[in-house]
C-alpha positions as YAML, in Angstrom:
chain: A
units: angstrom
residues:
- id: 1
  name: MET
  ca: [0.05, 0.05, -0.24]
- id: 2
  name: PRO
  ca: [1.11, 3.57, -0.54]
- id: 3
  name: TYR
  ca: [0.36, 4.93, 2.76]
- id: 4
  name: LYS
  ca: [1.61, 3.13, 6.16]
- id: 5
  name: ASP
  ca: [-0.87, 5.41, 8.12]
- id: 6
  name: PRO
  ca: [-4.56, 3.61, 7.94]
- id: 7
  name: LYS
  ca: [-6.51, 7.10, 7.26]
- id: 8
  name: LYS
  ca: [-4.97, 8.09, 4.37]
- id: 9
  name: GLN
  ca: [-4.98, 4.55, 3.32]
- id: 10
  name: LYS
  ca: [-8.69, 3.77, 3.85]
- id: 11
  name: GLN
  ca: [-8.73, 7.19, 2.15]
- id: 12
  name: TYR
  ca: [-6.96, 5.93, -1.08]
- id: 13
  name: MET
  ca: [-8.78, 2.88, -1.29]
- id: 14
  name: LYS
  ca: [-12.10, 4.58, -1.27]
- id: 15
  name: GLU
  ca: [-10.72, 6.85, -3.91]
- id: 16
  name: TYR
  ca: [-9.59, 4.01, -5.90]
- id: 17
  name: PHE
  ca: [-12.73, 1.70, -5.90]
- id: 18
  name: GLY
  ca: [-14.61, 4.82, -6.83]
- id: 19
  name: ARG
  ca: [-12.63, 5.43, -10.00]
- id: 20
  name: TYR
  ca: [-12.62, 1.38, -10.46]
- id: 21
  name: TYR
  ca: [-16.26, 1.10, -10.03]
- id: 22
  name: ARG
  ca: [-16.98, 4.02, -12.30]
- id: 23
  name: LYS
  ca: [-14.62, 2.99, -14.81]
- id: 24
  name: ASN
  ca: [-16.09, -0.76, -15.01]
- id: 25
  name: ARG
  ca: [-19.48, 0.19, -14.14]
- id: 26
  name: LYS
  ca: [-21.60, -1.70, -16.62]
- id: 27
  name: TRP
  ca: [-19.42, -4.49, -16.45]
- id: 28
  name: ILE
  ca: [-19.95, -4.56, -12.63]
- id: 29
  name: ILE
  ca: [-23.24, -4.61, -13.11]
- id: 30
  name: THR
  ca: [-23.98, -7.18, -15.68]
- id: 31
  name: GLN
  ca: [-21.57, -9.86, -13.48]
- id: 32
  name: VAL
  ca: [-23.68, -9.34, -10.18]
- id: 33
  name: SER
  ca: [-26.92, -9.42, -12.46]
- id: 34
  name: VAL
  ca: [-25.41, -12.59, -14.16]
- id: 35
  name: ARG
  ca: [-24.49, -13.91, -10.04]
- id: 36
  name: ASN
  ca: [-27.38, -13.08, -8.54]
- id: 37
  name: LYS
  ca: [-29.59, -14.80, -11.63]
- id: 38
  name: LYS
  ca: [-27.21, -17.91, -11.06]
- id: 39
  name: TYR
  ca: [-27.57, -18.41, -7.54]
- id: 40
  name: LYS
  ca: [-31.39, -17.92, -7.45]
- id: 41
  name: ARG
  ca: [-31.88, -20.52, -10.50]
- id: 42
  name: GLU
  ca: [-29.60, -23.35, -7.91]
- id: 43
  name: LYS
  ca: [-31.81, -22.58, -5.08]
- id: 44
  name: ARG
  ca: [-35.11, -22.92, -6.84]
- id: 45
  name: GLU
  ca: [-33.43, -26.06, -8.59]
- id: 46
  name: TYR
  ca: [-32.69, -27.22, -5.05]
- id: 47
  name: ILE
  ca: [-35.84, -26.79, -3.63]
- id: 48
  name: ILE
  ca: [-37.43, -28.26, -6.48]
- id: 49
  name: ASN
  ca: [-35.73, -31.19, -6.07]
- id: 50
  name: GLN
  ca: [-35.66, -31.57, -2.50]
- id: 51
  name: LEU
  ca: [-39.66, -32.02, -2.75]
- id: 52
  name: GLY
  ca: [-39.33, -34.81, -5.38]
- id: 53
  name: GLY
  ca: [-38.49, -33.01, -8.46]
- id: 54
  name: LYS
  ca: [-41.92, -33.63, -10.14]
- id: 55
  name: CYS
  ca: [-45.49, -32.40, -10.15]
- id: 56
  name: VAL
  ca: [-47.59, -34.83, -7.41]
- id: 57
  name: GLU
  ca: [-50.65, -34.39, -9.36]
- id: 58
  name: CYS
  ca: [-49.73, -35.27, -13.08]
- id: 59
  name: GLY
  ca: [-45.92, -36.49, -12.63]
- id: 60
  name: TYR
  ca: [-44.57, -33.70, -15.22]
- id: 61
  name: ASN
  ca: [-40.60, -32.71, -15.06]
- id: 62
  name: LYS
  ca: [-39.94, -31.84, -18.35]
- id: 63
  name: CYS
  ca: [-39.16, -28.23, -17.32]
- id: 64
  name: ILE
  ca: [-37.98, -27.10, -14.23]
- id: 65
  name: ALA
  ca: [-38.84, -23.61, -15.12]
- id: 66
  name: ALA
  ca: [-42.69, -25.07, -15.68]
- id: 67
  name: LEU
  ca: [-43.19, -26.29, -11.94]
- id: 68
  name: ASP
  ca: [-43.80, -24.27, -8.90]
- id: 69
  name: VAL
  ca: [-43.82, -25.04, -5.21]
- id: 70
  name: HIS
  ca: [-47.06, -24.94, -3.89]
- id: 71
  name: ASP
  ca: [-47.19, -24.26, 0.21]
- id: 72
  name: GLU
  ca: [-50.83, -25.10, 1.89]
- id: 73
  name: ASP
  ca: [-50.45, -22.12, 4.46]
- id: 74
  name: SER
  ca: [-49.27, -19.35, 1.98]
- id: 75
  name: SER
  ca: [-47.22, -17.77, 4.50]
- id: 76
  name: ILE
  ca: [-44.67, -17.37, 2.49]
- id: 77
  name: LYS
  ca: [-43.99, -17.94, -1.27]
- id: 78
  name: GLU
  ca: [-41.45, -19.80, -3.17]
- id: 79
  name: SER
  ca: [-40.64, -16.92, -5.00]
- id: 80
  name: HIS
  ca: [-39.72, -15.34, -2.27]
- id: 81
  name: LEU
  ca: [-37.69, -18.58, -0.32]
- id: 82
  name: SER
  ca: [-35.17, -18.44, -3.61]
- id: 83
  name: GLY
  ca: [-34.51, -14.96, -2.39]
- id: 84
  name: LYS
  ca: [-33.76, -16.43, 1.20]
- id: 85
  name: SER
  ca: [-30.42, -17.84, 2.43]
- id: 86
  name: TRP
  ca: [-29.31, -21.06, 2.09]
- id: 87
  name: THR
  ca: [-29.57, -22.25, 5.80]
- id: 88
  name: PHE
  ca: [-33.04, -20.90, 5.91]
- id: 89
  name: ILE
  ca: [-34.32, -22.45, 2.86]
- id: 90
  name: LYS
  ca: [-33.19, -25.78, 4.44]
- id: 91
  name: GLN
  ca: [-34.42, -25.28, 7.71]
- id: 92
  name: TYR
  ca: [-37.98, -24.18, 5.90]
- id: 93
  name: ILE
  ca: [-38.04, -27.60, 3.96]
- id: 94
  name: ASN
  ca: [-37.27, -29.87, 6.72]
- id: 95
  name: ASN
  ca: [-40.17, -27.92, 8.86]
- id: 96
  name: ASN
  ca: [-42.77, -27.74, 6.75]
- id: 97
  name: ARG
  ca: [-42.05, -30.69, 4.20]
- id: 98
  name: LYS
  ca: [-45.85, -31.88, 4.82]
- id: 99
  name: LYS
  ca: [-47.30, -28.39, 3.75]
- id: 100
  name: LEU
  ca: [-45.29, -28.32, 0.66]
- id: 101
  name: LYS
  ca: [-45.78, -29.94, -2.68]
- id: 102
  name: VAL
  ca: [-44.43, -29.37, -6.08]
- id: 103
  name: LEU
  ca: [-47.26, -28.89, -9.03]
- id: 104
  name: CYS
  ca: [-46.66, -28.14, -12.73]
- id: 105
  name: CYS
  ca: [-47.92, -24.15, -13.91]
- id: 106
  name: ARG
  ca: [-51.26, -26.30, -15.19]
- id: 107
  name: CYS
  ca: [-52.04, -27.72, -11.58]
- id: 108
  name: HIS
  ca: [-51.28, -24.95, -9.74]
- id: 109
  name: ARG
  ca: [-53.40, -22.56, -12.11]
- id: 110
  name: GLU
  ca: [-56.13, -25.55, -11.25]
- id: 111
  name: LEU
  ca: [-55.64, -25.61, -7.65]
- id: 112
  name: HIS
  ca: [-55.97, -21.79, -6.76]
- id: 113
  name: HIS
  ca: [-59.12, -21.46, -9.42]
- id: 114
  name: GLU
  ca: [-61.17, -24.28, -7.66]
- id: 115
  name: ASP
  ca: [-60.07, -21.59, -4.91]
- id: 116
  name: MET
  ca: [-61.33, -18.86, -6.57]
- id: 117
  name: MET
  ca: [-65.01, -20.59, -6.92]
...
């Protein structure tokens, strides 16, 4: 480091990273976005695989994007689960395994349509 004084060093690093961010802002934002999408996809796949990996009504398992997690309690949605930490997800699945089930998008829509009538 160019400075031995911790205050000067901190100021230097702040200015350095500020310049670096301004210079590479677009690339940094793109990389963070890609990484976040990857982690969210991995968490979603983990959740669905832990709950059986296929629709409990019709057995559909061709495309994981077409599978939803239905919570009987409706206290928390699957889309919110994928934003949580791994520890929270594992605990939530273990504690609520009987209330959670995987449904394909069609069976899930039919289930909620019945609720509305």
